[in-house]
C-alpha positions as CSV (number, residue, x, y, z in Angstrom):
1,N,35.0,-23.3,17.6
2,Q,33.4,-23.7,14.7
3,E,30.0,-25.3,15.9
4,E,29.7,-22.2,18.0
5,T,31.1,-19.6,14.4
6,D,28.1,-21.8,12.6
7,E,25.5,-21.6,15.4
8,E,26.3,-17.2,15.3
9,E,25.5,-17.5,11.9
10,S,22.3,-19.1,11.6
11,D,21.3,-16.4,14.3
12,D,21.9,-13.6,12.3
13,E,20.4,-14.7,9.1
14,E,17.0,-15.2,12.2
15,A,17.7,-11.8,12.8
16,D,17.5,-10.2,9.2
17,A,13.8,-12.3,8.9
18,P,10.3,-11.1,10.4
19,R,9.2,-13.0,13.0
20,G,5.2,-13.2,12.9
21,G,3.9,-10.7,11.8
22,Y,2.9,-6.5,11.2
23,K,0.2,-4.4,12.1
24,A,-1.5,-2.6,8.8
25,I,-4.6,-0.6,8.9
26,L,-7.0,-1.6,5.8
27,I,-8.7,1.7,4.7
28,D,-12.1,0.6,2.3
29,P,-14.0,3.5,0.9
30,F,-16.6,1.0,-0.3
31,T,-17.7,0.4,3.5
32,K,-16.3,3.7,5.4
33,T,-14.3,1.2,7.2
34,L,-10.7,1.3,9.1
35,T,-9.3,-2.2,9.7
36,A,-6.6,-2.5,11.9
37,G,-4.7,-6.2,12.1
38,V,-2.0,-8.4,11.9
39,L,-0.5,-9.8,8.2
40,D,2.2,-12.2,7.7
41,Q,5.1,-11.9,4.8
42,S,3.3,-14.5,3.4
43,V,-0.2,-12.4,2.6
44,N,-0.9,-11.8,-1.1
45,L,-1.1,-7.4,-0.4
46,N,-2.7,-7.5,-4.3
47,Q,-5.8,-9.8,-3.4
48,I,-6.4,-7.3,-0.5
49,V,-5.9,-3.9,-2.6
50,G,-7.7,-5.7,-5.3
51,G,-5.4,-5.2,-8.4
52,P,-1.8,-4.9,-9.6
53,L,-0.2,-3.2,-6.4
54,G,0.9,0.3,-7.0
55,Y,3.2,2.1,-3.6
56,A,3.7,5.3,-1.6
57,R,5.3,7.3,1.2
58,F,3.0,8.3,3.9
59,G,2.7,10.7,6.9
60,S,6.3,12.0,8.5
61,R,7.3,8.3,9.7
62,G,8.0,6.7,6.6
63,D,5.2,4.6,6.3
64,F,3.5,3.3,2.7
65,I,0.3,2.6,1.4
66,Y,0.0,0.1,-1.2
67,F,-3.8,0.1,-3.6
68,D,-4.4,-0.7,-6.8
69,D,-2.5,0.7,-9.3
70,E,-4.7,0.6,-12.6
71,A,-8.3,1.3,-10.6
72,R,-7.9,4.2,-12.6
73,L,-7.7,2.5,-15.5
74,R,-11.1,1.1,-15.6
75,G,-13.4,3.2,-16.5
76,G,-17.0,3.4,-14.9
77,T,-17.1,4.7,-11.1
78,S,-15.3,3.2,-7.9
79,A,-15.3,4.9,-4.1
80,A,-12.9,7.0,-3.2
81,F,-11.0,9.4,-0.6
82,K,-8.5,11.3,0.1
83,L,-5.4,11.1,2.5
84,P,-3.2,14.3,3.0
85,G,-0.1,14.7,0.8
86,F,-2.3,13.2,-2.3
87,A,-3.4,15.5,-4.6
88,V,-5.4,12.9,-6.3
89,P,-8.2,11.2,-4.3
90,L,-7.3,7.5,-3.7
91,L,-9.9,4.5,-4.8
92,G,-10.6,1.2,-4.3
93,K,-9.0,-0.5,-1.1
94,V,-5.7,1.2,1.0
95,L,-3.4,-1.3,2.4
96,V,-1.2,1.0,5.7
97,V,2.0,-0.3,6.5
98,G,5.3,0.2,8.4
99,P,8.5,1.8,7.5
100,D,11.5,-1.1,5.5
101,G,12.4,-2.9,7.6
102,I,15.1,-5.0,7.9
103,N,15.9,-6.8,4.1
104,A,12.6,-4.4,3.2
105,Y,10.3,-6.4,5.0
106,E,7.3,-4.9,6.2
107,T,7.2,-3.5,9.5
108,D,4.5,-2.4,11.7
109,T,2.3,0.8,10.4
110,T,3.3,3.8,13.2
111,F,-1.0,4.9,12.7
112,T,-3.7,3.0,14.4
113,A,-6.9,3.1,13.1
114,E,-7.7,5.8,15.7
115,T,-4.8,8.1,14.4
116,L,-5.9,7.5,10.8
117,A,-9.5,8.1,11.0
118,P,-9.1,11.8,10.9
119,L,-7.0,11.7,8.4
120,V,-9.6,10.8,6.1
121,T,-12.1,12.0,4.4
122,W,-14.5,9.9,2.6
123,L,-15.5,10.8,-1.1
124,G,-17.9,8.5,-2.2
125,E,-18.7,6.9,-5.6
126,I,-17.1,9.6,-7.8
127,A,-16.2,8.9,-11.9
128,T,-13.5,7.3,-13.1
129,P,-13.7,8.0,-17.1
130,E,-12.3,5.7,-19.1
131,P,-8.8,6.5,-20.8
132,K,-8.5,8.1,-24.1
133,F,-4.9,8.2,-25.7
134,S,-4.6,10.0,-28.8
135,V,-1.4,9.2,-31.4
136,F,-0.1,10.9,-33.3
137,A,2.8,10.8,-36.3
138,V,6.3,12.2,-36.6
139,G,8.0,12.1,-39.2
140,E,9.2,14.6,-42.6
141,D,6.3,16.7,-44.2
142,D,6.3,16.2,-47.8
């Protein structure tokens, strides 16, 4: 029956779409807090972390962190912290979300604020020097 087929296809499409929100944790080195919450897919992650998004895998279960990708380019000072597996301190706010879901939608983080807290080492304010670029001329010697 055609109506039954259309209904089944509609159900499959709905299964691919996220339902409700996803659990995330905001690490805020300015206030030295971890805040668990639920975000929906329409939230602007750039506004949460304070700049253009960078991301990296974190933890053994495939979670992701989103961070301000340009924080090191601004110079001055910034609140920072360390997480295991990262060679350099993370600057500013970081959002922890779960592994990739269906169609790359964010999923619930596998951490809780309580399990994440012992992994965070607060560093306070650290200097982020202005980036310096050098220009090299490449050509033939006369």
